[in-house]
Each structure stands twice: as structure tokens, then as C-alpha cells.
N, C-alpha and C positions, 0 to 999 in steps of 0.2 A: 470334775469326775476325768480321772486319767487310767489310761488303759496302754500296753502295749500290743501292738496287732502282729498276726504269726499266721502265715498262708501256709498251705499244705505241701508248696514247692519251697517254703523257708522264706519267702520274701515276708518284709512287715512294712507298714506302713513307718511312720516318726513314732520313736519310741515313748516318747511320750504327748498322747492328746490330751488336750484342756477344755473346757468349754466356756464361755463367753471371752473376754477379754482378758489379754497378758501383758502385762509391764515388762518393756523391753528394755534390756541392759545396752546403755550406751556400747559405739563401739570403740571407743578409747576409753572406757572404766578401767582404773589399774586393777592387776590382778585378776585381768579378763582372759580365757584360754578358748581361743576359736575348736570347733570338733566338728567337721567336715560332716555334713549326712549325706551319704550317696543315695542315687536316686536307681530305683527299677528298671527295667526296662530301656535303658538308654541308648544302650549301643554306641556308645560315641568312643571312638578312637581316642589314643592319646594325643595324636597331631589335634583333632579338635579343641580338646582340654588346652593343650600347650597353644594353640592360635587364639583363645581367650588369653591366655597367660602372656602372651606378648603385647597384650595393652595393657595388661597391670603389672607384670614383670614378675610374678609369685609363680615360676617356673614349677620350684619343689610343693606347690600345695597342687598344681594341675598333676603331677605326677602321682602325688598320693592318691588324689579325688578318682585317678584312671584305676589305680591297683582295687581302691574300694569297691570302686563299681563290677573291676572283675570279680571282688571277692563275692559279693552280693547276687551276681549271674549263677555264680558255679556253686553257691546254694548255700553261703554261708549267712547264717539269721541275722539279721538287723539289729538285734537288742544283741548279739555277739561283737560286731562293728562298732555300736557305740559304748559297750563295756570296753573294748580294747581302747577305744580311742581317749574315753573318760579316764582311763588307766595312766596313758601317756603324759594325758595334761597334768594330771596329779603329780605325777613325778617328775614332772618337769617344773612345775609352777606351783608347788607346794598343795597340800591338802584344805587349804580355804579358798582355792582357787574355785570362783565362780565361772560354773561352766555354762557357755552359753552355745548354743548348735545355731550354725550359719549357713545359708548357701555357699556354698566355695565359690561360685563366680558372680554373683551381685552384691555380698557382704549383709543379706538383708537377714534379720533377726529372726530364728523359726520359731524357736523356744527357749524362755529360761529356765533356766533348771533350778534354781534358786539353791544355790550350794549342794544340793543333793547329786550323785551319781544317776545317770540315765538307769545306769543298768550296772553292775559290780561282779553279781552271779545269778544263776540262772539256771534251771535243770535242762538237758538237751536227751530227747530220745536217743535211745540205740536200739541194737538189737539184743539178743538172747546172749551176754558176752561170755558168762561162763557154763552155757552148757544146762541148766538146770530147770529151761522147760519156758522161764519168764524173761520177758523182755526188760530191759535193763536200763541205767540211766547215768548220762556224763553232766556231774556236778561240777561247771568250768566257773572260776573266779579268776576275776581281776585284778592286781595291787602292783603295789612297788616295793623293793627293800628298802634299807635304810639310807641308803646311798644315793638313792632318788631313780635306782633305773626299773622299767617295770616288768614284769611279772604276771605269768599265767600259770594257774593251777588245773589240774584235771585230775577228778577223783570219779572213777567208775563205782557208781552204788549198785546195788541191786534195786531191781523195781519194785518190788514187794518188802521187805524189811528196811532197806536205806543202807546197810552193809558195806563198809566200803570193802569193792575187790583189791586195788591197786589206785596210786597214787603219786603225782608226778609236777613236777615244779619246773616252766619252761623260761628262760631269760628270753626278755623284749626290749630290745636296747631301743634308745631313740630312732625313729624314720622305719620301724619294723613292727608288725604286728603278726602275731601269733595265735590260728584258729583251730581249734580241736573238733573234726568233723567226724561222725561215726558211719562209718562203711563195712564194706567187707573187703579183708586183705590177708596176702599172703600165699603160701603155694596150695593151701589146703582151702583159702577161700571162706575162712572163718571170719565171724562180725570183728571186728575192730575198729581201730580209731587210726585217721589220717590227720596227723598235725600238719596245717597247710601257713608256713613260713614266708610273709613278702614283705618287701622292705626295699628303701633306696638312701642311697648316699653317696652326697656330693666329693666328688675324690679333688678336683683339681680346676681352676679357670670354672667355663662351662661344662664342663663332664658330671653326669651324675651314673654310677654303678646301680639297675637297678637288680635284683635277686630275690628268686622264687626257689623255695623249697620245700620238699615232702618227705613227713618221716613216718613210716606204716607203723604201728602199736598192736601187737595181739591183746585182743579183746578183756580174754581171761587173767591174764600176767600183767600188761602193759610192756611187755619186753617188745626192743624195737626190733622189727625184722628187715627192712631196708631203710635206702634214706637216698633220695635223689637230690641234686641244686643244679640251677641251671642261672648263668650271669650275662646281661646285655648291658650296652652302654648308650646313654643319651647326651649327647653333646649340644650346646644352644649358642655355641661362640656365633654364627653367623646363621640366623636362623633357627635352623634344628633338624639332625638327623637322628634315628636310632637304628642300633646294630643288635643283630639278634635280643632284641626284647620278647623277654620269656612274659606269659600272661596265662592263667588258668581261665578252662573256659567252664567244664563241666566236670562230676564224675560220673560215668555213662556206664550202664551194663552189656557191653561188646561181646562178652566171651560169657561160658556157663562159667566161669569163676571170680575171683576177687572182680571189684568195681575196678575201672580205669579210668586215671584220671587225662581228660584231656588238652591237651597243652600248646598255644600256637606262639610263634617264634616271629618278630615282626623287622622289617627293615622299611625305613623308609627316609623322607627328606622333604623339608617347607622351606620355603625362601621365605615366608610371609607376607609373598607378595601376590598369592594365589597359586604358586607352580607348587603341586605335590605329587607325589606318588610313592608306591608302596607295594613291599611282596610278604606274603604272609604263609609260612610253613606251619601245617598239623602234624604233630604228633600223639600217639597216647603213652603214657606212664604205664606199663602194666600195673597193676594191683597186686600182680604173685609176686614181683620179684622187682619193682620198681626201674625196668630195663625200658628205654625210649625204642619206639617203632613209629615208622614214619606212616603216616595216615592221608597219603595221597597226595599229588602234584603241587608244588608253589601256586598262589593266587595270586595273581599281578595288576594291579592299574596303573593308569599312568596319571591320573589325577585324582587318586583316593587311597584309602588304609583299606582294604578287604575288613570285613565282621565275621566272625563265626562265630555259632551257638549251636551248644547239644539242642536235641530234638528227640522226641520217639521215636519209635521204627517207621520209617517211610519205606523200604522196603519190603517190607514181609517177610521176612527173616526172624524176628519177634526179637530184634536187637538193637540197641538201641543207637541211633547216627546223629549226623550233624547237619545244619545249612549255613551257606556262606551269602553274605549278602554283599554286594559291589555297586558302590554310590558312584557319581561323575558322570563322566557323559556317556560312557558305554554300562549303564546299570544290569546287573542281573542278581537272580536269586539263583543259585544250585542246592540241590540235596545233593550228599553223600553218604556213603556208608563209611561207619566211623573204623570198621574193625580192618579196612585196608584204603578205606580213601576216593573207592570207587565211586565214581558220579552216577549219578540216579538218573538224572535230568538236571535241565537248565531254562530258566524260563527271562527273559529279558522283556518282559511285556509290563513292567512297573518301573519308574520313575525313580528312582530311589536318593534320596539327600541321606547326610550325617544325621545320624540319630534314629535312623529306620532299622525295623527289628523284627521277630517274627513270634509267634504263639503257636500251641498246638491249640486247634479251636473245635476237637473233638471228631467225628466224623460225620459231618455237615452235610456231605455228598450221598454217602453210600459207599464210599470208596472202603476198602479192607485195611486200611490205614489212616491215622489220622489228618487233616487237614490243616493248611496254615492260615491265620489272619494274619497279613504283612499291613505294619505298620510305615509309611515311607517315610517319614521325617518331613523337615519342612527344609527350604533352601537358604532359609535366614540362618546363620553361623550364631547367632547370638541368642537366640532364641532357648531360655531355659525348660528341661523336663525333668518331670516330675511321673512317672508314667504315661501320663498327657502332655505333649507340650502345648506349653502357655507362651503367647507372644508377649514382649517387653512390653508394656503401657506407654513408655517414654517414645517410641518407635510407630508412626502411624503407617510405614509401608512394610511392616511384617506380615508375614501370609494370614490369613486369618484361620484355614485349615489346610494339613494334610490331606490324605488317600489314606483307607484303610481297603484293601482288597484280600479276596477267596483265594485260595489256590488251593488246586485240587493237590492231596500227598501223594496220590500214587503216581501222578504225569506230571505235574507242575503247570498246568492248563490253570489261567486266569478265568473264573466263575464271574466275578463282577467287581467293581467297586466304589467305594461311596465317600462322599467325604468325611473327614474326622481327623484326630489327634491321636487316637491308640483305640486298645480292643481289649475286651474283655471275655472268658469263655462264658457263654449261657447256656450252651447245646442243643436247649430247646426253648421254645417262645411263641410269643399268640396263644389265644384261646384253643389251638385245635393241639399246641406243644408240637412244632414240627421244627426240624433241625433248623439251627440259628447261629448267628454271629453275632456278639455284641459290641457297641460301637461306640465312642465317645468324641463329644467336641468339647473342647472349654474354651472360654474366652475371659479375659478380663478387662475392664472398662474402667476410668479412673477419670474423675473431676475435681474441684476444688472440695466437695462437700464428702470425697472418698472412695473409696473403689469395692466393685465390686464382683463377685467370681461368677459365671454361671457354666453350670456343669448338663450336657446333653448325655440322656440314656438312651441308647438308641439299642434297634436287634431288627437284623436282615434274614430273610430266608434265604435259601438256596438260589433263588431265582432272582434274589436282588430286592423283593420287595420288604417293605419297612412295616414290620410289624407294631413296634411303639418309639414313640420319641415323648420323653420324660423330661421335665426343665426343673432347675433345683438352684439354690441361689446364695450366697453368702457374702454379706456388706460389712465392710469397716470404715466408719467414719472419720474424717480427716481428723488427727491429733497431732498437737503440738507446732512445733516451727519446721520438722521434717517433712518434706515434700514426697519422698521415694512413695511409688507404692508399687505394689506384687501382689500377683496370686497363679494359684495352679489349682488343678481337681482331678482326681484321682478315681478309679474303680478298676475292680480287682473280683473274681469268684473266689465265695469263703467256704463253700458246698451245700448241698441240695438239702433246705429245710423241709420240704415240703412231705417225703421225699417226692416228687412229680417228674423227674426226669431233667427238670430246669436246673443250672447253677445259680445259687442266689449269691449276692455281691454285698461287698462294701462300698461306700463309698465316702470320698474324703474332700472338703472344700476347704481352700484356705486363701484369707486374703488380710490385708495390713496397708494401712496409709497413715504414715508416720508413724508414732509410739506404739500405736493397738496391733495386737495379733489377733484376728476373730477366726474360727475351724468351726466347721459343723461333718459331723460323722453321723452315718446311717445305715442301716443294712437295706435291700432291697431284693424283691422278688425280681429273678433272673426271667420268668417267664412274662411279667407284666411292665417291669422297670417301677413299679410303684413303691415306696418306703413299706418297711415293715413296722407296723404301731408298737412305738416302747422306745426307749433306749439303750437297747439288749446289746452285747458282743455278741459274735459268734465264737463258738468252743473249736470249729475245727473237728469236729469229731462227734461218734452218737454214743449216748451214754446207756440209749435202748437197744441199739441193734437195728433199729429203721431211720433214718433219716437224721440228718446233723442238729444240733443243737446249740441254745444259747444259756448265758450266762451274763447275771449281774455280779459285780463285784462292789463293795464298801472298802475302803481301806482309811484307817487313821487309829485312834487309841486301841480299836480292834477291825477283827477283819470278819466281815460274813460273805461267805459266796453262796450265791442262788443259782443254780441251775434248771433251766426252761425246755420244754420238749421243744424245737424248733417247729413242727407245723402247726401247735394251736397254743403254744405258749407256757402251757398245762404245768405247774410248778413241779419238778422231780425228787428236789431237795433243799433244803438251807442250813446251811451250818456254820455257826458263830466257832472264830477261833482266837484261843487267847494269845495275840503273837504280842512280840514286844512292842511296849512303847514307840511312838515316833514314826511308824509308818506312812510314806508320804506317797507311793504307786506301787502297783502291780497289774499284773496279768494273769488270767486263769486260761487253759486251751485243754483241750482233748485229746487224748492218746492211750491206745490198744496195749497195756500193758500185759494181761494175762486173761483169755475166754475171748469173746467175740464182742463184749460191749467195751466202753472207755473207760480211763480212770480219768480223775480230774490233776492237774499240775499246776500246783499254784505259787509262783514268786512273787515277794513282797520286799520292798528294802525302804528305806529311810536316811538322812544324814551320816548313822551310828552304826545302824542294823541293818541286816537282811534277814528274810525268814521266807523258807520252801515248805511247802506239804504235797503229801501226793493223798487224793482223797478216791474211794471207792466210786461207781457210779452211785450209791443212794447216801451219798456225803460224809460216810465212816473215813475216818484218817486212818490213813496205811501205815505213815510216819510223817515224822516231820525233822527241819534242822534251822536252828539260829545261828549266827554268827557277826562279830563286827566288821564293817563294810572293812575290803582291805585285809583281812585275817582269810590266808592262804591255807591255813592246817584241815586237814582232812576232820571236821567236826563230825564229832557220834551221833548218829541218828536215832531220836525217839519213837518209840514204837508205840503206836495205838490201836484203836478197838477193831480197826478193818480188817483184818488178818492178812492173809494170803492167796483167799481163792478169788479167782475171777467171777462178777456180780454183774446183775443190769437191773437197771433202774425201773 
């Protein structure tokens, strides 16, 4: 079984999820291109990546990894990140390149794609771009020109008919990635598209230029409204130093108009001997015209590099804000208004380490704004993270767990701390469905017989009382002569299946020992932490207008989409689609296109062909299209019997 996961925040797990064992490719196999897999909620700064690169010598990969993590944190879907990387790899290494997704720090093989692109095209929901009362879609495809340069094609399409509203091609030279993001832009704050172009280029010696460029496009026509670009430099000749390094943090609703892009510009130095300092300035790039506006005083640290992330309203003014996390000897969490950078509160109650992050936890304490779940990170600099940190099994001195703290969103007061490696949103848990925060712990153990990954799902109420503790494992038997062992585990919210007020989740466990890769994914009930029966996938939306639903997807010579009601798994529809032969993997999720109930957006792909479809909540086809992988022309859509009216299952 394969699937691509997506969350409401645009954060996904691995683009390819497999059951059972997967044969891995040799790291030295000819014609193999590494595709870096960024991690969500890592919150690692560029110096953290470079500190690891100082031991491996791969500074360029460290810069790329940092940029991709920043793009993921800013809302770029994981499938889009993987598609862009796959296109770059094929452009540079040839169409027959065997793509292998690896962990960028450890070289552990995560997924072998058997020659097929993880994702070369997909549908991205947008708003009503042309003002006809229907939500529209972006058809995003990655490929390359005849001379081998990467390209991305963006076609705005009608959500109900698939008709092309406009189409454009953008170059993607080596070392650069372009991501089309649907958002509101322009002086009239109409729905549009923001092209986020990020990349790096080695200039001379140990100097690397890092550039971020934002281009705003009108939703109805694709016409360019404005463009904003920033450049910084990184020098690696003696330790490393950064000057004015730009990074996109998030797209925030700061004013009543278009969304603004929150950007940071970092200056830092590290001598590779543990002496580090950093200063971070925060700006808003106004969505209405691309003008840069300062958003608060510069944040400094004598022994770390501050980290900034966007956050829901913390001031109570109904505008989104941001938080600052500073690790090191004087750690702090600070909440700031995004509109002007004014400090709302500062907390020094948590000892933060590199990799600390903040998660909106819901109104757990009853405050008028959302509270924060703060994962403190780990003090061990080489511990890799994927949602939840996992210790390197080769080092017995690695700390077993960090801490997760519940912090009031209105005052910054620390409510409680519990051992944990990460957090997930649950909102309500236990028999009484009381306000709660989800916490994960993950442990990797290894011996000559293999590797075992263990994930604990826990929930705590506002008093810090544990409501449940569920344990799940995945083992990988030792295979071959390779003694390398690795594992990680993750949990994130996917929606309320009940609906019972509790956010239900997706858990993911990964273990490898030698040449075998073993994975386990399952949905769980957020209220109790128990696994949901059946191997279904979350739809991340509702086909009935009440509660999030599930989907089963069978991909092969044909594709069958079966939608199930989330609360009791009652079948809502099952549709068999006559897709082109050779489909290998696919994904399906729900989005509201017209009316109060969602449609199903389907993407499938194989070695040579991609196929997408929009289905109504009752399983009827609104429209479909297929194209050869790498074909960037605006393929005509084929209308189905689903019509243009909004329907509910």
C-alpha cells in the first residue's frame, strides 16, 4: 500500500509510505540521486545543520536542507517539496535516475522509489480565483527542459470544470526551488498565488549566496502584481558566518487585506568549537505591494541562533502573531504581535535546546487565545528529528527524552512540564473529553537481532494529570552485513472523526537495520490514544458536513476510491476510475470546492503517466486529466457526470 499524507496545515509525512519490507538501494549505486527529505517541526537553525556538516563536509547539502525545512514550516506541502527535488534530480542526472530518498544527515535510506518520481504533479486547493463563486485549484507540475534545466508549471483551473484560467512556466536552475502557494495578494486582497523561489549558489572559495524571492500573481489572470527579493551570504572558510541570510517563516493574516509573508534575516557565527552567537531581524513582506516592514526589535543570543515561527492570534486582536524561541544559556519563549513586533509576553521557565518548537494546542486552559505546547528539544546536537526527536542508537549517552510544556497563550505562564519528545494537538481527551495536550515519546533500541522503534502516545489535562499512555512498536530484523540502525516515530492531528471534540491523529513508526526498511502507519482516536480499526487513511475533511472522514485507495491497473464515514466507517461511496495503465502510487484528500461538504481530490502517478481527478462527495467525477510525467503543457480536462453543484454524501 502506498499513500501520500497531507494535513490541514499543509504538513505531510513521507510522500511514499509502504507496508512490510522495502529493499534499499546501495548508497554507492551508480546513477542514484539523493533526494533530501525535510522534517516538520524541526525548528533547527542553519548553524545546527552546518555544525553537522562540519563533520561531514557537506555544507551545500546542509544549506539546502535548512531551506527546505523553512519552506515546509512556511506551509509548502511536502509533496511539492519532493516533486521539486525529483525534478531537479532528473534534470541533473537523467530520466532513468533511480531516486532514493535519504536522511540528509545520516545517509539512511528512507524510501526507494523504484525509478518513479515520488510526485511530479498534483492538485493544490486555492480560493475562488476568478470570482464565479466556486473554489478553484492549482495544477502544479515539475519537469525539465531539453537542455536539462528544471521547470515548474502552474495552471489555475476551475474547481468544478477543470477549465484552465491561466498557465505559466518558471525556470528552476540547479540549486533553486520554486513553490506556487495559493494565498491572498495585491492591493485589493483578492485570491491569488505567491511564487516562493528559494536557492543557494556557491560563489567562490567558501562563500555561498542564499536568495529568497517572492512573486505575487493575480488569481484570475496570473498577471504579476509585485516581486520582492533578498540575498544573504554564508562563509565557510573558518568555521562559518552568516550575513543577512533570508528565510520565509510563514504567511500570516496580519491586516484586513492580503496575507503578509513573515521573513527573518539572520547574522551569526560559529567557530566549530562550541562558540556561537546570532541575531535575527523580523520583517513583514506586505501582501498588498511587496514592501518590507520591520516587525519588532532584533533578537540576539550570545550562544545560539534565535528561531521564529508564525502562530495564531495571541494578542486577542484577531490577527496572527509569531513566537520567538531562544535556546542556549539564557533560554526564553517570547510572543510578539506580527503587525508591529510588539512583545506580548516573555517566558524564561523552559530550558530550550536546538530543535525546540511551539505548537498551537487549542484553548486548553480556557484562555481567550490558543495555548502553546512547547517541545524543548534535546541537548544532544546530533540527535535527528522527524516531528519527534529520536536518539542515535549508536550513542548510549544520548538523552532519552526532552520535555513538553503547556504554556498559557495569553500570559506565557508555564502550566506544566512532562517528559516528551514532541507534541500533537488533541484538544480534548479522556472519558470526560476534558481539555488536553497530546505528548509523544519515541525510543529506538538496537541489538544484533535488529532494531525496534517504540512510540508512546500520551495525553495530559490542564492539571498535568495523565489521561492515557498507549504503546506501539515497529521492529526491523537485522539484514545483510550493514550494521547501521535507525528509527523514528511521529504523531500529528488529522481531524475530528467522531466528531467528539477530540482531534484524532496519525501515528508513523519507522525502523531499519541493515538493508531492510519497515514502517507502520495507523490512525488513532485522540480521546483515548487507541488505534482506529482498519488500515484506512484520513481524508482531512468532511463529505457529510459533520466530522472528518476516511478513504481507502487501491492503485494499479485501475484506481478505486472508497470513502468511509469517520465516526463509524460506514461506506459513503466506492468509485472505480479508468486510469491509464501503470499507476504506482496515489493520494486522496477532501477539500470544500462548492457548498458545505468537501469534494475528493485524487492524484495518482506512475513511471510514465500522472492522473488527477476531482470527485463529488457522492463519488461522481467532476473532471479528470492525465498527462505524461514531465509534460508541463496545460492539458485539457475531461468533464464527468458530477456536474457543478455542491453535494453532500
